[in-house]
N, C-alpha and C positions, 0 to 999 in steps of 0.2 A: 457395693454390688460388684459381682464379677461380670465382665463384659467380654464377649468373644468377637473377633474379627477374622472370619475365614477368608482364604484366598478365593477370588472369583473363578468360576469354572466355565462360564459361558465363552463361546469361541472368541478368542482374541479380545477378551474383556480385561483391560489392563488397569481399570480404576480399582480403588480400594475403599472400604467403608469408612475408615477413619485415617486421617493423616497424622503424622507425628505431632503436629501442633495441637490437634484435637486430643490425642492421647495424653499429652502433657497436661492439658486442662482437666481432663477426667481423672488422671492419676493422683490428683490432690486428695481425693476422697474415695476413689474406687480402684479396682484392679483390672487392667485391660490386657487381654491375652490375644496376641496377633499370630496367625499362622505364618510360619517361616516363608519368606519370599512374597508375602501377600502384597507388599507395597512396591516391589521392584519395577513393575510396569509403569508406575507413576513416578518413578525416580526416588523412592524412599527405601533405604536399606534396613535390614534387621537392626543394625547398630543404631540407626537414627531413632528407631522406636524404643530401643533399650535406653538410650540417652534421655528419651522423653518420659521414662518411667514405666514403659510397657514391658510385658513379659512375652518372649517368643516361644511358641509351642511348635512341635515338629510334625503335627498331623491335623487334618481337618476336624476329626472327631473331638480333639481337645479344644479347638476353637469354638466348635458348635455346642459343646457341653457346658454352656454357661446360662445364667439367668436372663441376660439380654444379649442378643446377637444382632450386630449391625453389619449390613451388607450394602451392595449397590444394586445388584440385579436379583430377580426372583430365584428361588431354589430350583435347580434342575432335578430331573428324576433321580439322578445318582445321589442327590442330597436329601431326598425325602426321608431316608433312614435316620437322619439327624433330628428331625422334627419331633417334639415331645411336649407333654403337658408342662405347665408351670414355666414355660419358656416364652419370652417376649422376642418377637422377630420384627425388626424395623428395617425396611428396604423398599425398593420399587417392586410392585407385585403385578399390576395390570391384569387382574384376575378375570375380567370380562372376556378376555380372549384365550383363557386357559382353564378349561374345565377340569383337567387332570390335577393341576396344582391346587385349585380350589377344593377339590375333593380330598386331596392329601392333607392339606392344612386343616380342614374340618375334622377329618378322622384322627389326626395326630393330637388334637387338643392344644396345639400351639395358639398363642394369642398373636395375630398377625396385624401389624400396623403398616399401612402403605404410604410411602412418601407422597405419591401422586394424588391422594385424596385428602391430605391435610389441607384445610381450607380456612382462610381468614374470614372475618365478618363481611368484608367487602367482596367476597367471592373469589379473591385471588388465591393462587396455589403456590405458596412460598417455596416448597421443596421441589415442585415440578419446573418452576420458572427458570432456574439456572441451566438445567439441562435442555429446556426448550429453546433458550437463547442459543446455546451451542449447536443443537441439532438444526435449528433454522439456518444458522450461518453455514454449517457444513453441507446442508442440502444443496445449496447452489454450487459450492466447491465440487462436491461429488458429481452433480449434474453436469457441470462444465467438463469434468474429466471424461465422463462416459459419452459425451457428445463427440469426443475425438474419434476419428475414423478407426484408429488402431484399437480402440476399445469397443468397437461395434456401433458407434454412433454415426450421425449424419455428416460429421465433419464441420460442424458449425462453431464459429467463435462467437460467444455470446455478446461480446462488446462490438463486434463488427470491425470494420476499418473504413477510412474515407472512401466513399464510392460504393460501399457494400453495406446492406442493411444489417443491423444487429440482430441477434437471436431474440426470440420471443419466449418469455417465461410466464406461465399462468400459475397462480398460487391459489389453491382452494382453502380459504380460511384466513381471516385477518387478525388472528390472535397473536400470541407471543411468537410462535414459530413462523407464521406468515410474515409478520412485521420484520423479524430479523432476517428472514430470507430476502425480503424486498430490499433491505439496506445493502446487503452484499450484492444483489443483482444490479441495483442502481449504480453502485461503485464500479461494477464491471462494464457498465454502459449498455446493459441489455434493455429491451423493451419489456415492461412489466405490467401485468394485470393481476389485481387481487379481487377475488370473488368472495363475498361474505353475505350472510343473511341478516346481520345486525346493522341497521341503519346508523345507529349511534356510533358503532365502531367504525363504519365507513367515514363518518364525519370526522372522527378523531384522526383517522389515517389521512384524510385530506389536509387537515391542519399540519400533520407531520411531514407528508411528502409533497403536498401541492400537486403540480401538474406532472411531476416526474413519474407518477404511477397512475394507471387507469384503474379506477375503482368501480366495481360493478356489483349490483345487487344479485344475489344468487337465485336462479330459477333454472329449471331443466333446459329451457331454450338458450339461456345465456351460457350455461356450461357446455352445451352441444356446440355452439358457434365458436367459442373461444378455445376449447380443448383441442378440437380437430386441427387447429392451426398452430398449436404450440410446439416449439422445439424442446422445451423442458416443462414438464408438468410436476408441480410439487403439491402433495397432499398434506395439509396442515390443519386437519379437522379434529376437534376435541369435544367429547361429551363426557364430563367427569364421571369416572367409574363405569361407564357403559361402552359398548362397542361403537366404533365410529360408523356413521351411516354410509352406505354405498352411494356415491354421487356420480361415479363414472362407470358406465357399463362396458362389458367386453365389446359390444358393437361400436361404441364410441372410440374405444382404444384402437379398434381396427381401422377407424377413419383417420387416425394420426399418420403423419408421414413416416415412412420406413426410416429407422435409425433415430427417431425422436427418443427422448428419455423421460421416464417417470421415476420420481423419488417420493415415496410415501412415508412421511414421518409418523403418520398415524398407524403404522403397521403393528406397533405393540398393543394397540387397542382394536386390532382386527383389520385396519386399513379402510380407506374410503374409495378404493379403486378395485373393481371386481377381479381384475386379472393379477393383482398384486398378492404375493405370498411372502412370508418371512424368509430372508436369506441370512447370510453371515458375512463377517469380515473376510473369512477365507474364500468364500464364493459369493461375492456381493450381488451379482447380476445374473439375469437370464433374459432371453428374448422371447417374447410372445406377441403374436399379431404383428410381427415386424418391429416392435417397440422394445427398447432396452428397459428392463425393470430393475430398480434398486430398492431392496426391502430390508435393509439391516436394522433390526429393532433397537440395538444398542449403539447407535451412531456416535454418541459422545465418547465411547470407548476408544475411538481413533485418536483422541487428543487427551490422554489420561492425566498428564501433568497439569493441564489447565482444568479439566473437568473435575478431578478429585478435589482440588482446592475450592473450586466454585461450589461444589456440592456441600462440602464440609462447612463452608461459611454459613450455609443456610440450615443444615441439619444439626449442627452441634448444640444449639440451645435446646432443641427438643430431645436429643440424646441425653443431655444433662438432666433434663426433667425426669426422664424415664429412669435414669440411673439413681437419681436422688429419691424418687417417690414410687418407683415401680408402676403397676397398673393404675394406682390412684392418681398418677399424673394426669390421666385423662379427665378426672373430675375437676382438676385445677385449670385445665387449658382446653377451651372449646374447640380451638383449631386442631389441636392434636387429637381430640376425641373423634373428630370427623375422619381421621386417618384409620380408625379401627375398622377392619374388614371382617375378621373372623375371631371369635372368642368362644371358649368352652364348647367347641364342636359345632358352633352355629355361625352361619353367615349373618352378619349384623349390618353391613353397609347396605342401604336401601337400593342403590344402583346395581350392586352385585347380586342382591336378592332377585331383582327383576330379571337379570340375565339367567340365573340358575334357580328357578322357583322350585324345582324338584330335588335339589341337592340338600 
């Protein structure tokens, strides 16, 4: 099979769909075409891809014009022109928050398989997890930065110092993102609260963190009392394939102290904070209701050397199946089949259908 790897076009998105080591594995039986400079942001030269058996092409259309296209992020409007029938697209899509892309994929006839909805029998999300780990850890790093006075924040050091209280971090959601955020926050010496609606998950987190994290059951009253006092609020809510629920209203944001910071990792699924909107690595923050908002949806793109390799460690076995068997790979692997979002002009993923019943 011919496999195309276009250069990512999202703002400061330096990851790449396939690393040279992945290309080497695939090139044993397939031909991989990489757009020139596609891997430079992750530290991979065109020469490293050629040495791995890949072929370098000098334009996006030549990378897109293949049976299987492997990316990192969803196609932007400038890339809709490349979508076509008899094409397999394998990438992050997050369609619930993007009606225009959903419509474009449906009308193009492209078969779109989303990393984030590939799901194992135990409910885990093997292709979302590596980026969730990175985003969770980065959320605290970015939050700490924007709490600095020069960045518009309150001027709070999350770890505090002897004689001065540490900063308070509230994390909405105790899944992978929330757990990884808590690990970094604890390491910094911050005071940490995690709010989750799953009692079993809270029990797991108690075994993991003990008394180092305050674990709270999610309710409107709990969210109101904890969020208003937070120096850093992290949104870490996930509902597979669907928009994240709004848990924090504008009114509650207005009650936070001036210069507090919100980082919503759920922004690529619509966000769980009413005042949060998508931003970019070029312009990552804005201030609303006196609070600094960070809403970069491709947060792991800030650490592409790490993120590309972590992503490929998880995606390569599935890419290999698609390359070897085409669309019939979905019949052989139930987890991969759950990644199917759009096929033959129809929305097929139940959660995406629920969001766009009229498309």
